[in-house]
C-alpha positions in Angstrom: 0.0 0.0 0.0 1.3 3.4 -0.9 0.8 6.5 1.2 -2.4 8.4 0.7 -4.9 10.6 2.4 -8.7 10.4 2.4 -11.2 13.2 3.0 -14.7 12.4 4.3 -17.9 13.7 5.8 -19.8 11.7 8.5 -22.9 11.9 10.7 -25.1 13.5 8.1 -22.5 16.1 7.3 -21.9 17.2 10.9 -18.3 15.9 10.9 -15.4 16.5 8.5 -12.7 13.9 8.7 -9.2 13.2 7.3 -7.2 10.0 7.6 -3.7 9.2 6.3 -1.0 6.6 5.9 2.5 8.2 5.9 4.7 5.2 6.5 6.7 5.7 3.2 6.8 9.5 3.6 8.2 9.3 7.1 10.6 6.6 6.0 12.0 8.9 3.3 12.5 11.7 5.9 14.2 9.2 8.2 16.5 8.0 5.4 17.4 11.5 4.3 18.1 12.9 7.8 19.2 9.7 9.5 17.0 10.4 12.5 17.1 8.3 15.6 13.9 6.7 16.9 12.6 9.5 19.2 13.4 12.1 16.6 11.8 10.0 13.9 8.6 9.8 15.9 8.6 13.6 16.6 9.3 14.5 12.9 6.9 11.9 11.6 4.0 13.0 13.9 4.6 16.6 12.8 4.7 15.8 9.1 1.6 13.6 9.4 -0.5 16.4 11.0 1.0 19.1 8.8 0.2 17.2 5.5 -3.4 16.7 6.6 -3.7 20.4 7.4 -2.2 21.1 4.0 -4.9 19.0 2.4 -7.4 21.5 3.9 -6.0 24.2 1.5 -6.7 24.7 -2.2 -4.8 25.2 -5.4 -1.3 26.5 -5.0 -1.7 27.4 -1.3 0.8 26.0 1.2 1.7 26.2 4.9 4.7 26.0 7.2 4.6 24.5 10.7 7.3 25.3 13.2 7.5 23.7 16.6 9.9 24.9 19.3 9.4 23.3 22.7 12.8 24.0 24.3 13.7 20.3 24.2 17.0 18.7 23.0 15.5 18.0 19.5 15.6 21.7 18.8 13.1 23.0 16.3 10.8 21.0 14.0 10.0 22.6 10.7 7.6 21.2 8.1 6.3 22.5 4.8 3.2 21.1 3.2 0.8 22.1 0.4 -2.7 21.3 -1.0 -1.3 18.6 -3.3 -0.1 16.1 -0.7 3.6 17.2 -0.8 5.4 17.5 2.5 9.0 18.0 3.6 10.5 18.6 7.0 13.5 18.4 9.4 14.5 18.7 13.0 17.5 20.6 14.3 19.0 17.6 16.1 18.1 14.4 14.2 20.3 12.2 16.5 18.0 12.5 19.5 16.7 9.4 21.3 15.5 8.5 24.8 14.3 5.4 26.6 10.6 4.7 26.3 8.3 6.7 28.5 6.1 5.2 31.3 3.5 4.2 28.7 6.0 2.2 26.8 6.1 4.7 23.9 8.8 6.8 22.3 9.3 9.8 24.6 8.4 12.5 22.1 7.5 15.0 24.8 10.9 14.8 26.4 12.6 15.3 23.0 10.4 18.2 21.9 9.9 19.9 25.3 6.8 21.5 26.6 7.9 25.1 27.1 7.3 26.6 23.7 5.0 27.1 20.8 3.5 25.6 17.7 3.2 28.2 14.9 1.6 27.9 11.5 2.1 30.3 8.6 -0.3 29.8 5.6 0.5 31.2 2.1 -2.9 31.6 0.6 -1.7 33.6 -2.4 -2.6 36.9 -0.8 -0.3 39.9 0.0 -0.4 39.0 3.7 0.3 35.5 5.0 -2.1 34.1 7.7 -0.2 33.1 10.8 -1.3 31.6 14.1 0.5 30.5 17.2 -0.4 28.5 20.3 1.5 27.3 23.4 2.5 23.7 23.5 0.3 21.7 25.9 2.0 18.3 26.0 4.9 18.1 23.5 3.4 14.8 22.3 2.2 16.8 19.2 -1.2 15.2 18.6 -2.7 17.2 21.5 -0.7 20.2 20.5 -2.1 20.2 16.9 -5.6 19.7 18.5 -5.1 22.7 20.7 -3.9 24.8 17.8 -6.9 24.0 15.6 -9.3 24.7 18.5 -7.6 27.8 19.8 -6.2 29.5 16.7 -8.6 28.4 14.0 -11.7 28.0 16.2 -12.5 24.5 14.8 -13.4 21.9 17.4 -11.0 19.1 16.4 -9.3 15.9 17.5 -5.9 15.0 16.0 -4.4 11.5 16.3 -0.9 10.9 14.9 1.5 8.0 15.5 4.8 6.5 14.3 6.3 3.1 15.1 10.0 2.6 14.6 11.9 -0.7 14.0 14.9 -1.7 16.1 17.1 -0.8 13.1 15.8 2.8 13.1 13.6 2.2 10.0 9.9 3.2 10.1 7.4 0.4 10.7 4.2 2.4 10.5 3.0 6.0 10.5 -0.3 7.7 10.0 -3.0 9.7 11.6 -6.4 11.3 11.5 -8.1 14.7 12.1 -11.8 14.8 13.1 -13.5 18.3 12.9 -16.9 19.2 14.3 -18.9 21.5 12.0 -21.3 24.1 13.3 -24.5 22.5 14.7 -23.0 19.1 15.6 -25.3 17.4 18.1 -24.3 16.5 21.6 -25.1 12.9 20.8 -22.6 12.9 17.9 -19.9 14.5 20.0 -20.4 11.9 22.8 -20.1 9.0 20.3 -16.9 10.4 18.8 -15.3 11.1 22.2 -16.0 7.6 23.3 -14.6 6.0 20.1 -11.4 8.1 20.2 -10.9 7.4 24.0 -11.2 3.7 23.5 -9.5 3.2 20.1 -6.3 1.3 19.5 -3.3 3.7 18.9 -3.4 4.9 15.3 0.2 3.6 14.5 -0.8 0.1 15.6 -3.8 0.2 13.2 -1.6 1.3 10.3 0.8 -1.5 11.2 -2.1 -4.0 11.1 -2.6 -2.9 7.5 -5.7 -0.7 7.9 -6.3 1.7 5.0 -7.1 5.3 5.7 -10.7 4.5 5.0 -10.7 1.7 7.5 -9.0 4.0 10.0 -11.8 6.5 9.8 -14.4 3.7 10.2 -12.5 2.7 13.4 -12.5 6.3 14.7 -16.1 7.2 13.7 -17.7 3.7 14.1 -18.7 3.4 10.5 -21.4 6.0 11.0 -22.7 7.2 7.6 -19.2 8.0 6.3 -19.2 9.7 2.9 -15.7 9.5 1.3 -15.1 12.6 -0.8 -11.6 12.4 -2.2 -8.3 10.5 -2.0 -4.9 12.1 -2.5 -1.4 10.5 -2.8 1.1 11.7 -0.3 4.9 12.0 -0.8 8.0 13.6 0.6 8.9 16.2 -2.0 11.4 19.0 -1.7 11.4 22.2 -3.9 15.2 22.6 -3.8 17.4 22.2 -6.8 20.9 23.2 -7.9 19.3 25.9 -10.1 17.6 27.5 -7.1 20.8 27.6 -5.1 22.6 29.1 -8.2 20.1 31.9 -8.2 20.7 32.4 -4.5 24.5 32.6 -5.0 24.0 35.1 -7.9 21.9 37.3 -5.6 24.9 37.7 -3.3 26.5 40.0 -5.9 29.8 40.1 -7.8 32.0 41.1 -4.9 30.7 38.3 -2.6 31.1 35.7 -5.3 34.7 36.9 -5.9 35.4 36.5 -2.2 34.1 32.9 -2.3 36.3 32.1 -5.3 39.4 33.6 -3.8 38.9 32.1 -0.3 37.4 28.7 -1.0 37.7 28.1 -4.7 34.2 26.4 -4.6 30.9 26.7 -2.9 28.9 24.0 -1.1 25.2 24.6 -0.5 22.9 22.5 1.7 19.1 22.1 1.9 17.9 21.6 5.5 14.6 20.2 4.4 15.9 17.2 2.4 19.6 17.1 3.4 20.7 17.4 -0.2 24.1 19.1 -0.9 25.0 20.9 -4.1 28.6 21.7 -5.1 29.6 24.6 -7.3 33.0 24.5 -8.9 35.3 27.5 -9.4 34.4 27.5 -13.1 30.7 27.6 -12.2 31.2 30.4 -9.8 33.2 32.4 -12.3 30.4 31.9 -14.9 27.9 33.3 -12.4 30.1 36.3 -11.7 30.5 36.9 -15.5 26.7 36.9 -15.8 26.6 39.8 -13.4 29.1 41.8 -15.4 27.0 41.8 -18.5 
């Protein structure tokens, strides 16, 4: 099964829902950044929630999520868009701790709880939309829930999970977002709360092989779910050697001359995908010559 997301309505249109498998996407992030298990879980949870939030956008719109909790992992930064593309990184990928008292990867200890979750949305307007909330647990699912409720005023429940193999590879990753639309009945709210409270952890359900559709049936109890759309999900970075070339050219003739004389070459690095691009002395001289004409 490949990674994909499903959008749905349930309970006669009272509830909007998203569910997702991100095992391959988080695996790609782990491979690129060589994250250790706790860092993999933190980055994977953040990417899973962020790509679902990206799927709430339209067209060319995109968003950036930044989580800074004061913990040893440093910052988590994730970009996603309306097309199912996501990329992300953590400041300190080699972060790992023993399991917490619940037998799970100790994401809260790695992320920290003294900080913020901020979201910046590029909606194609002159001004970007931005919102920020305090972290409430550092486990990230609860933190995204609190963000959606507090900053976007949408009663929501976010569940995200990542399982990591002993060799650091990703066993399973996925999640869901349930949102209550205006006029949702108390009875519907009670049913959903009970289901979510008693459900098997989402990462375990993905490991068992449940599809995103089956995941939503587990969360919502199969109540009148109307599936609207599916979307493939992938780790995709916008970086390229050409983009970095333009960035070097923007430094100006004098700065490029300094690089040529001091280093004889330039090495550029993309934080999001960990790719490195080298520029030789000849390439730098060609860029400088462009600026002279």
